[in-house]
Gaussian input, Z-matrix of N, CA and C with variables (Angstrom, degrees):
# hf/3-21g

backbone

0 1
 N
 C     1     B1
 C     2     B2     1     A1
 N     3     B3     2     A2     1     D1
 C     4     B4     3     A3     2     D2
 C     5     B5     4     A4     3     D3
 N     6     B6     5     A5     4     D4
 C     7     B7     6     A6     5     D5
 C     8     B8     7     A7     6     D6
 N     9     B9     8     A8     7     D7
 C    10    B10     9     A9     8     D8
 C    11    B11    10    A10     9     D9
 N    12    B12    11    A11    10    D10
 C    13    B13    12    A12    11    D11
 C    14    B14    13    A13    12    D12
 N    15    B15    14    A14    13    D13
 C    16    B16    15    A15    14    D14
 C    17    B17    16    A16    15    D15
 N    18    B18    17    A17    16    D16
 C    19    B19    18    A18    17    D17
 C    20    B20    19    A19    18    D18
 N    21    B21    20    A20    19    D19
 C    22    B22    21    A21    20    D20
 C    23    B23    22    A22    21    D21
 N    24    B24    23    A23    22    D22
 C    25    B25    24    A24    23    D23
 C    26    B26    25    A25    24    D24
 N    27    B27    26    A26    25    D25
 C    28    B28    27    A27    26    D26
 C    29    B29    28    A28    27    D27
 N    30    B30    29    A29    28    D28
 C    31    B31    30    A30    29    D29
 C    32    B32    31    A31    30    D30
 N    33    B33    32    A32    31    D31
 C    34    B34    33    A33    32    D32
 C    35    B35    34    A34    33    D33
 N    36    B36    35    A35    34    D34
 C    37    B37    36    A36    35    D35
 C    38    B38    37    A37    36    D36
 N    39    B39    38    A38    37    D37
 C    40    B40    39    A39    38    D38
 C    41    B41    40    A40    39    D39
 N    42    B42    41    A41    40    D40
 C    43    B43    42    A42    41    D41
 C    44    B44    43    A43    42    D42
 N    45    B45    44    A44    43    D43
 C    46    B46    45    A45    44    D44
 C    47    B47    46    A46    45    D45
 N    48    B48    47    A47    46    D46
 C    49    B49    48    A48    47    D47
 C    50    B50    49    A49    48    D48
 N    51    B51    50    A50    49    D49
 C    52    B52    51    A51    50    D50
 C    53    B53    52    A52    51    D51
 N    54    B54    53    A53    52    D52
 C    55    B55    54    A54    53    D53
 C    56    B56    55    A55    54    D54
 N    57    B57    56    A56    55    D55
 C    58    B58    57    A57    56    D56
 C    59    B59    58    A58    57    D57
 N    60    B60    59    A59    58    D58
 C    61    B61    60    A60    59    D59
 C    62    B62    61    A61    60    D60
 N    63    B63    62    A62    61    D61
 C    64    B64    63    A63    62    D62
 C    65    B65    64    A64    63    D63
 N    66    B66    65    A65    64    D64
 C    67    B67    66    A66    65    D65
 C    68    B68    67    A67    66    D66
 N    69    B69    68    A68    67    D67
 C    70    B70    69    A69    68    D68
 C    71    B71    70    A70    69    D69
 N    72    B72    71    A71    70    D70
 C    73    B73    72    A72    71    D71
 C    74    B74    73    A73    72    D72
 N    75    B75    74    A74    73    D73
 C    76    B76    75    A75    74    D74
 C    77    B77    76    A76    75    D75
 N    78    B78    77    A77    76    D76
 C    79    B79    78    A78    77    D77
 C    80    B80    79    A79    78    D78
 N    81    B81    80    A80    79    D79
 C    82    B82    81    A81    80    D80
 C    83    B83    82    A82    81    D81
 N    84    B84    83    A83    82    D82
 C    85    B85    84    A84    83    D83
 C    86    B86    85    A85    84    D84
 N    87    B87    86    A86    85    D85
 C    88    B88    87    A87    86    D86
 C    89    B89    88    A88    87    D87
 N    90    B90    89    A89    88    D88
 C    91    B91    90    A90    89    D89
 C    92    B92    91    A91    90    D90
 N    93    B93    92    A92    91    D91
 C    94    B94    93    A93    92    D92
 C    95    B95    94    A94    93    D93
 N    96    B96    95    A95    94    D94
 C    97    B97    96    A96    95    D95
 C    98    B98    97    A97    96    D96
 N    99    B99    98    A98    97    D97
 C   100   B100    99    A99    98    D98
 C   101   B101   100   A100    99    D99
 N   102   B102   101   A101   100   D100
 C   103   B103   102   A102   101   D101
 C   104   B104   103   A103   102   D102
 N   105   B105   104   A104   103   D103
 C   106   B106   105   A105   104   D104
 C   107   B107   106   A106   105   D105
 N   108   B108   107   A107   106   D106
 C   109   B109   108   A108   107   D107
 C   110   B110   109   A109   108   D108
 N   111   B111   110   A110   109   D109
 C   112   B112   111   A111   110   D110
 C   113   B113   112   A112   111   D111
 N   114   B114   113   A113   112   D112
 C   115   B115   114   A114   113   D113
 C   116   B116   115   A115   114   D114
 N   117   B117   116   A116   115   D115
 C   118   B118   117   A117   116   D116
 C   119   B119   118   A118   117   D117
 N   120   B120   119   A119   118   D118
 C   121   B121   120   A120   119   D119
 C   122   B122   121   A121   120   D120
 N   123   B123   122   A122   121   D121
 C   124   B124   123   A123   122   D122
 C   125   B125   124   A124   123   D123
 N   126   B126   125   A125   124   D124
 C   127   B127   126   A126   125   D125
 C   128   B128   127   A127   126   D126
 N   129   B129   128   A128   127   D127
 C   130   B130   129   A129   128   D128
 C   131   B131   130   A130   129   D129
 N   132   B132   131   A131   130   D130
 C   133   B133   132   A132   131   D131
 C   134   B134   133   A133   132   D132
 N   135   B135   134   A134   133   D133
 C   136   B136   135   A135   134   D134
 C   137   B137   136   A136   135   D135
 N   138   B138   137   A137   136   D136
 C   139   B139   138   A138   137   D137
 C   140   B140   139   A139   138   D138
 N   141   B141   140   A140   139   D139
 C   142   B142   141   A141   140   D140
 C   143   B143   142   A142   141   D141
 N   144   B144   143   A143   142   D142
 C   145   B145   144   A144   143   D143
 C   146   B146   145   A145   144   D144
 N   147   B147   146   A146   145   D145
 C   148   B148   147   A147   146   D146
 C   149   B149   148   A148   147   D147
 N   150   B150   149   A149   148   D148
 C   151   B151   150   A150   149   D149
 C   152   B152   151   A151   150   D150
 N   153   B153   152   A152   151   D151
 C   154   B154   153   A153   152   D152
 C   155   B155   154   A154   153   D153
 N   156   B156   155   A155   154   D154
 C   157   B157   156   A156   155   D155
 C   158   B158   157   A157   156   D156
 N   159   B159   158   A158   157   D157
 C   160   B160   159   A159   158   D158
 C   161   B161   160   A160   159   D159
 N   162   B162   161   A161   160   D160
 C   163   B163   162   A162   161   D161
 C   164   B164   163   A163   162   D162
 N   165   B165   164   A164   163   D163
 C   166   B166   165   A165   164   D164
 C   167   B167   166   A166   165   D165
 N   168   B168   167   A167   166   D166
 C   169   B169   168   A168   167   D167
 C   170   B170   169   A169   168   D168
 N   171   B171   170   A170   169   D169
 C   172   B172   171   A171   170   D170
 C   173   B173   172   A172   171   D171
 N   174   B174   173   A173   172   D172
 C   175   B175   174   A174   173   D173
 C   176   B176   175   A175   174   D174
 N   177   B177   176   A176   175   D175
 C   178   B178   177   A177   176   D176
 C   179   B179   178   A178   177   D177
 N   180   B180   179   A179   178   D178
 C   181   B181   180   A180   179   D179
 C   182   B182   181   A181   180   D180
 N   183   B183   182   A182   181   D181
 C   184   B184   183   A183   182   D182
 C   185   B185   184   A184   183   D183
 N   186   B186   185   A185   184   D184
 C   187   B187   186   A186   185   D185
 C   188   B188   187   A187   186   D186
 N   189   B189   188   A188   187   D187
 C   190   B190   189   A189   188   D188
 C   191   B191   190   A190   189   D189
 N   192   B192   191   A191   190   D190
 C   193   B193   192   A192   191   D191
 C   194   B194   193   A193   192   D192
 N   195   B195   194   A194   193   D193
 C   196   B196   195   A195   194   D194
 C   197   B197   196   A196   195   D195
 N   198   B198   197   A197   196   D196
 C   199   B199   198   A198   197   D197
 C   200   B200   199   A199   198   D198
 N   201   B201   200   A200   199   D199
 C   202   B202   201   A201   200   D200
 C   203   B203   202   A202   201   D201
 N   204   B204   203   A203   202   D202
 C   205   B205   204   A204   203   D203
 C   206   B206   205   A205   204   D204
 N   207   B207   206   A206   205   D205
 C   208   B208   207   A207   206   D206
 C   209   B209   208   A208   207   D207
 N   210   B210   209   A209   208   D208
 C   211   B211   210   A210   209   D209
 C   212   B212   211   A211   210   D210
 N   213   B213   212   A212   211   D211
 C   214   B214   213   A213   212   D212
 C   215   B215   214   A214   213   D213
 N   216   B216   215   A215   214   D214
 C   217   B217   216   A216   215   D215
 C   218   B218   217   A217   216   D216
 N   219   B219   218   A218   217   D217
 C   220   B220   219   A219   218   D218
 C   221   B221   220   A220   219   D219
 N   222   B222   221   A221   220   D220
 C   223   B223   222   A222   221   D221
 C   224   B224   223   A223   222   D222
 N   225   B225   224   A224   223   D223
 C   226   B226   225   A225   224   D224
 C   227   B227   226   A226   225   D225
 N   228   B228   227   A227   226   D226
 C   229   B229   228   A228   227   D227
 C   230   B230   229   A229   228   D228
 N   231   B231   230   A230   229   D229
 C   232   B232   231   A231   230   D230
 C   233   B233   232   A232   231   D231
 N   234   B234   233   A233   232   D232
 C   235   B235   234   A234   233   D233
 C   236   B236   235   A235   234   D234
 N   237   B237   236   A236   235   D235
 C   238   B238   237   A237   236   D236
 C   239   B239   238   A238   237   D237
 N   240   B240   239   A239   238   D238
 C   241   B241   240   A240   239   D239
 C   242   B242   241   A241   240   D240
 N   243   B243   242   A242   241   D241
 C   244   B244   243   A243   242   D242
 C   245   B245   244   A244   243   D243
 N   246   B246   245   A245   244   D244
 C   247   B247   246   A246   245   D245
 C   248   B248   247   A247   246   D246

   B1=1.4539
   B2=1.5252
   B3=1.2941
   B4=1.4521
   B5=1.5227
   B6=1.3256
   B7=1.4551
   B8=1.5253
   B9=1.3206
   B10=1.4631
   B11=1.5280
   B12=1.3106
   B13=1.4597
   B14=1.5215
   B15=1.3375
   B16=1.4671
   B17=1.5263
   B18=1.3214
   B19=1.4637
   B20=1.5237
   B21=1.3210
   B22=1.4592
   B23=1.5330
   B24=1.3164
   B25=1.4690
   B26=1.5271
   B27=1.3279
   B28=1.4630
   B29=1.5293
   B30=1.3156
   B31=1.4692
   B32=1.5186
   B33=1.3180
   B34=1.4638
   B35=1.5181
   B36=1.3217
   B37=1.4633
   B38=1.5280
   B39=1.3236
   B40=1.4704
   B41=1.5282
   B42=1.3253
   B43=1.4643
   B44=1.5250
   B45=1.3351
   B46=1.4678
   B47=1.5297
   B48=1.3226
   B49=1.4624
   B50=1.5229
   B51=1.3098
   B52=1.4588
   B53=1.5225
   B54=1.3325
   B55=1.4612
   B56=1.5295
   B57=1.3385
   B58=1.4579
   B59=1.5289
   B60=1.3253
   B61=1.4614
   B62=1.5227
   B63=1.3253
   B64=1.4662
   B65=1.5258
   B66=1.3156
   B67=1.4651
   B68=1.5223
   B69=1.3176
   B70=1.4687
   B71=1.5278
   B72=1.3380
   B73=1.4697
   B74=1.5255
   B75=1.3359
   B76=1.4613
   B77=1.5218
   B78=1.3271
   B79=1.4587
   B80=1.5241
   B81=1.3058
   B82=1.4620
   B83=1.5259
   B84=1.3253
   B85=1.4645
   B86=1.5273
   B87=1.3310
   B88=1.4683
   B89=1.5283
   B90=1.3300
   B91=1.4586
   B92=1.5273
   B93=1.3234
   B94=1.4582
   B95=1.5217
   B96=1.3075
   B97=1.4580
   B98=1.5236
   B99=1.3218
   B100=1.4549
   B101=1.5281
   B102=1.3374
   B103=1.4565
   B104=1.5308
   B105=1.3300
   B106=1.4645
   B107=1.5260
   B108=1.3184
   B109=1.4681
   B110=1.5329
   B111=1.3232
   B112=1.4645
   B113=1.5279
   B114=1.3275
   B115=1.4641
   B116=1.5284
   B117=1.3262
   B118=1.4660
   B119=1.5283
   B120=1.3057
   B121=1.4719
   B122=1.5308
   B123=1.3218
   B124=1.4686
   B125=1.5237
   B126=1.3299
   B127=1.4628
   B128=1.5224
   B129=1.3304
   B130=1.4670
   B131=1.5283
   B132=1.3241
   B133=1.4690
   B134=1.5272
   B135=1.3223
   B136=1.4593
   B137=1.5291
   B138=1.3257
   B139=1.4677
   B140=1.5252
   B141=1.3299
   B142=1.4727
   B143=1.5217
   B144=1.3208
   B145=1.4684
   B146=1.5321
   B147=1.3165
   B148=1.4630
   B149=1.5220
   B150=1.3101
   B151=1.4664
   B152=1.5290
   B153=1.3405
   B154=1.4671
   B155=1.5316
   B156=1.3167
   B157=1.4677
   B158=1.5196
   B159=1.3262
   B160=1.4617
   B161=1.5196
   B162=1.3300
   B163=1.4516
   B164=1.5174
   B165=1.3339
   B166=1.4647
   B167=1.5206
   B168=1.3109
   B169=1.4574
   B170=1.5261
   B171=1.3052
   B172=1.4584
   B173=1.5206
   B174=1.3014
   B175=1.4571
   B176=1.5305
   B177=1.3318
   B178=1.4748
   B179=1.5271
   B180=1.3380
   B181=1.4633
   B182=1.5258
   B183=1.3397
   B184=1.4612
   B185=1.5288
   B186=1.3300
   B187=1.4587
   B188=1.5187
   B189=1.3252
   B190=1.4551
   B191=1.5294
   B192=1.3135
   B193=1.4574
   B194=1.5226
   B195=1.3192
   B196=1.4589
   B197=1.5268
   B198=1.3205
   B199=1.4652
   B200=1.5262
   B201=1.3499
   B202=1.4665
   B203=1.5288
   B204=1.3205
   B205=1.4653
   B206=1.5262
   B207=1.3246
   B208=1.4711
   B209=1.5247
   B210=1.3397
   B211=1.4656
   B212=1.5233
   B213=1.3315
   B214=1.4736
   B215=1.5202
   B216=1.3342
   B217=1.4704
   B218=1.5247
   B219=1.3277
   B220=1.4689
   B221=1.5279
   B222=1.3289
   B223=1.4666
   B224=1.5263
   B225=1.3308
   B226=1.4707
   B227=1.5175
   B228=1.3264
   B229=1.4589
   B230=1.5264
   B231=1.3244
   B232=1.4572
   B233=1.5252
   B234=1.3239
   B235=1.4687
   B236=1.5322
   B237=1.3194
   B238=1.4702
   B239=1.5189
   B240=1.3172
   B241=1.4620
   B242=1.5201
   B243=1.3348
   B244=1.4619
   B245=1.5205
   B246=1.2451
   B247=1.4829
   B248=1.4924
   A1=108.76
   A2=115.88
   A3=121.38
   A4=109.67
   A5=115.08
   A6=120.08
   A7=108.59
   A8=116.10
   A9=119.58
   A10=110.22
   A11=116.97
   A12=121.10
   A13=111.15
   A14=117.63
   A15=119.87
   A16=111.19
   A17=117.22
   A18=121.01
   A19=109.34
   A20=117.10
   A21=121.56
   A22=110.43
   A23=117.18
   A24=121.06
   A25=110.63
   A26=116.83
   A27=121.35
   A28=110.22
   A29=116.54
   A30=120.87
   A31=111.41
   A32=116.38
   A33=119.80
   A34=109.68
   A35=117.51
   A36=119.91
   A37=111.49
   A38=117.54
   A39=120.71
   A40=109.76
   A41=117.03
   A42=120.47
   A43=111.98
   A44=116.40
   A45=120.75
   A46=110.55
   A47=117.02
   A48=120.91
   A49=113.45
   A50=116.73
   A51=120.80
   A52=112.97
   A53=116.55
   A54=119.99
   A55=113.36
   A56=116.92
   A57=122.79
   A58=113.12
   A59=115.51
   A60=121.94
   A61=107.48
   A62=116.41
   A63=120.26
   A64=109.21
   A65=117.13
   A66=121.09
   A67=111.33
   A68=117.15
   A69=120.63
   A70=112.40
   A71=117.49
   A72=121.15
   A73=112.17
   A74=116.38
   A75=120.54
   A76=110.25
   A77=114.86
   A78=121.74
   A79=106.47
   A80=117.38
   A81=120.26
   A82=112.28
   A83=117.03
   A84=120.84
   A85=113.05
   A86=118.26
   A87=121.89
   A88=110.44
   A89=115.09
   A90=120.97
   A91=108.08
   A92=115.71
   A93=120.66
   A94=112.42
   A95=117.16
   A96=120.76
   A97=111.97
   A98=117.13
   A99=121.13
   A100=113.11
   A101=117.47
   A102=120.68
   A103=113.31
   A104=116.70
   A105=120.16
   A106=112.90
   A107=116.64
   A108=122.57
   A109=112.07
   A110=116.11
   A111=122.20
   A112=107.36
   A113=116.98
   A114=119.12
   A115=109.82
   A116=116.23
   A117=119.61
   A118=112.37
   A119=118.24
   A120=120.46
   A121=109.77
   A122=116.51
   A123=119.96
   A124=110.72
   A125=116.45
   A126=120.59
   A127=110.97
   A128=116.75
   A129=120.58
   A130=109.61
   A131=117.11
   A132=120.66
   A133=110.95
   A134=116.84
   A135=121.05
   A136=110.44
   A137=117.10
   A138=120.85
   A139=110.25
   A140=117.40
   A141=120.57
   A142=109.98
   A143=116.98
   A144=120.54
   A145=111.36
   A146=116.73
   A147=120.12
   A148=111.14
   A149=116.87
   A150=120.40
   A151=109.67
   A152=116.21
   A153=119.80
   A154=110.61
   A155=116.60
   A156=120.87
   A157=111.39
   A158=116.19
   A159=120.10
   A160=113.26
   A161=116.52
   A162=120.17
   A163=112.43
   A164=116.16
   A165=121.08
   A166=110.25
   A167=114.67
   A168=119.94
   A169=107.71
   A170=115.73
   A171=120.67
   A172=108.50
   A173=115.60
   A174=121.44
   A175=109.79
   A176=117.03
   A177=119.76
   A178=113.54
   A179=117.25
   A180=118.83
   A181=112.42
   A182=116.99
   A183=120.22
   A184=111.05
   A185=116.46
   A186=120.76
   A187=112.73
   A188=117.05
   A189=121.17
   A190=112.10
   A191=117.80
   A192=121.53
   A193=113.45
   A194=116.75
   A195=121.46
   A196=109.32
   A197=116.23
   A198=120.65
   A199=112.91
   A200=116.22
   A201=120.29
   A202=110.06
   A203=114.67
   A204=119.93
   A205=109.41
   A206=117.31
   A207=121.59
   A208=110.77
   A209=117.34
   A210=121.29
   A211=110.86
   A212=116.97
   A213=120.75
   A214=109.56
   A215=116.42
   A216=120.28
   A217=110.16
   A218=117.02
   A219=121.05
   A220=111.47
   A221=117.64
   A222=121.17
   A223=111.05
   A224=116.68
   A225=120.17
   A226=110.10
   A227=117.46
   A228=121.39
   A229=110.96
   A230=116.55
   A231=120.33
   A232=111.27
   A233=116.25
   A234=121.21
   A235=111.19
   A236=116.86
   A237=119.15
   A238=112.39
   A239=117.43
   A240=119.83
   A241=113.93
   A242=117.03
   A243=118.22
   A244=108.73
   A245=118.33
   A246=126.13
   A247=110.35
   D1=127.76
   D2=178.84
   D3=-99.91
   D4=130.70
   D5=175.43
   D6=-90.24
   D7=165.44
   D8=176.34
   D9=-61.72
   D10=-34.40
   D11=179.44
   D12=-66.40
   D13=-41.95
   D14=179.81
   D15=-70.28
   D16=-34.46
   D17=176.51
   D18=-65.61
   D19=-43.82
   D20=178.48
   D21=-60.98
   D22=-45.05
   D23=179.46
   D24=-61.10
   D25=-40.53
   D26=177.98
   D27=-64.12
   D28=-42.51
   D29=177.90
   D30=-61.36
   D31=-43.93
   D32=178.53
   D33=-57.99
   D34=-44.42
   D35=-179.96
   D36=-64.23
   D37=-36.72
   D38=176.44
   D39=-63.10
   D40=-49.14
   D41=-178.04
   D42=-61.51
   D43=-41.29
   D44=-177.96
   D45=-72.88
   D46=-50.24
   D47=-173.83
   D48=-76.39
   D49=-43.58
   D50=-173.61
   D51=-87.52
   D52=-38.82
   D53=-173.37
   D54=-110.87
   D55=0.83
   D56=177.41
   D57=56.28
   D58=38.98
   D59=175.27
   D60=-84.67
   D61=137.93
   D62=176.45
   D63=-63.91
   D64=131.14
   D65=-179.26
   D66=-57.20
   D67=-33.25
   D68=-178.71
   D69=-67.74
   D70=-18.99
   D71=179.67
   D72=-83.56
   D73=-12.81
   D74=-173.31
   D75=-93.87
   D76=123.17
   D77=173.47
   D78=-149.72
   D79=169.50
   D80=-176.73
   D81=-61.13
   D82=-31.49
   D83=-177.67
   D84=-83.55
   D85=-9.40
   D86=-176.87
   D87=-61.82
   D88=131.50
   D89=177.81
   D90=-84.99
   D91=132.74
   D92=-173.87
   D93=-58.71
   D94=-51.59
   D95=-173.33
   D96=-79.69
   D97=-47.06
   D98=-174.67
   D99=-76.95
   D100=-47.37
   D101=-173.63
   D102=-88.27
   D103=-37.55
   D104=-174.54
   D105=-103.36
   D106=-2.80
   D107=177.06
   D108=58.52
   D109=39.20
   D110=176.68
   D111=-86.81
   D112=121.25
   D113=178.67
   D114=-97.49
   D115=-177.64
   D116=-174.48
   D117=-64.90
   D118=-33.91
   D119=177.69
   D120=-69.87
   D121=-40.62
   D122=175.15
   D123=-60.87
   D124=-38.65
   D125=179.74
   D126=-61.85
   D127=-39.61
   D128=177.05
   D129=-63.98
   D130=-44.43
   D131=177.81
   D132=-61.23
   D133=-38.61
   D134=178.65
   D135=-63.39
   D136=-43.20
   D137=179.63
   D138=-63.29
   D139=-39.00
   D140=177.50
   D141=-61.46
   D142=-44.06
   D143=178.42
   D144=-65.49
   D145=-37.58
   D146=178.63
   D147=-67.68
   D148=-31.25
   D149=176.01
   D150=-63.77
   D151=-38.16
   D152=176.51
   D153=-61.86
   D154=-38.44
   D155=179.44
   D156=-68.81
   D157=-46.48
   D158=-172.87
   D159=-84.79
   D160=-27.61
   D161=-174.88
   D162=73.53
   D163=13.03
   D164=-178.00
   D165=-123.31
   D166=151.76
   D167=173.78
   D168=-71.23
   D169=130.34
   D170=-178.15
   D171=-100.23
   D172=119.85
   D173=179.97
   D174=-76.97
   D175=136.61
   D176=-179.84
   D177=-55.36
   D178=-35.09
   D179=-178.61
   D180=-65.29
   D181=-22.72
   D182=177.81
   D183=-66.10
   D184=-22.91
   D185=-176.83
   D186=-114.43
   D187=9.82
   D188=-176.67
   D189=-61.19
   D190=-38.24
   D191=-176.33
   D192=-102.92
   D193=12.73
   D194=-179.53
   D195=-74.36
   D196=124.99
   D197=179.66
   D198=-128.52
   D199=-25.97
   D200=-176.77
   D201=-123.77
   D202=168.10
   D203=175.70
   D204=-59.39
   D205=-41.04
   D206=177.99
   D207=-57.57
   D208=-42.62
   D209=178.51
   D210=-59.53
   D211=-41.05
   D212=179.48
   D213=-64.97
   D214=-46.94
   D215=179.49
   D216=-56.53
   D217=-47.63
   D218=-178.89
   D219=-62.92
   D220=-43.64
   D221=-178.67
   D222=-64.01
   D223=-42.96
   D224=179.46
   D225=-68.45
   D226=-40.96
   D227=179.13
   D228=-59.67
   D229=-45.08
   D230=177.69
   D231=-62.53
   D232=-40.63
   D233=-179.09
   D234=-62.93
   D235=-46.58
   D236=-176.50
   D237=-75.01
   D238=-17.86
   D239=-177.98
   D240=-106.49
   D241=7.32
   D242=175.13
   D243=-80.61
   D244=155.23
   D245=179.94
   D246=136.20

């Protein structure tokens, strides 16, 4: 079972390790594109990494309205807790 806190921690590690974002720039309110400079290719890489975490196929529509780190945490949390 993944908590929102563990999902957030995993996201921080993705942003720092994969996209070289400063950890201090990452917070729940941070906007992916504007604040963290995540582009569409980075977003695809992020979804691939999240699939490794969840073990589930992530549908693009689940992330269509994702704009902030909080949105990602909520979307992943819902995905891992559905059933």
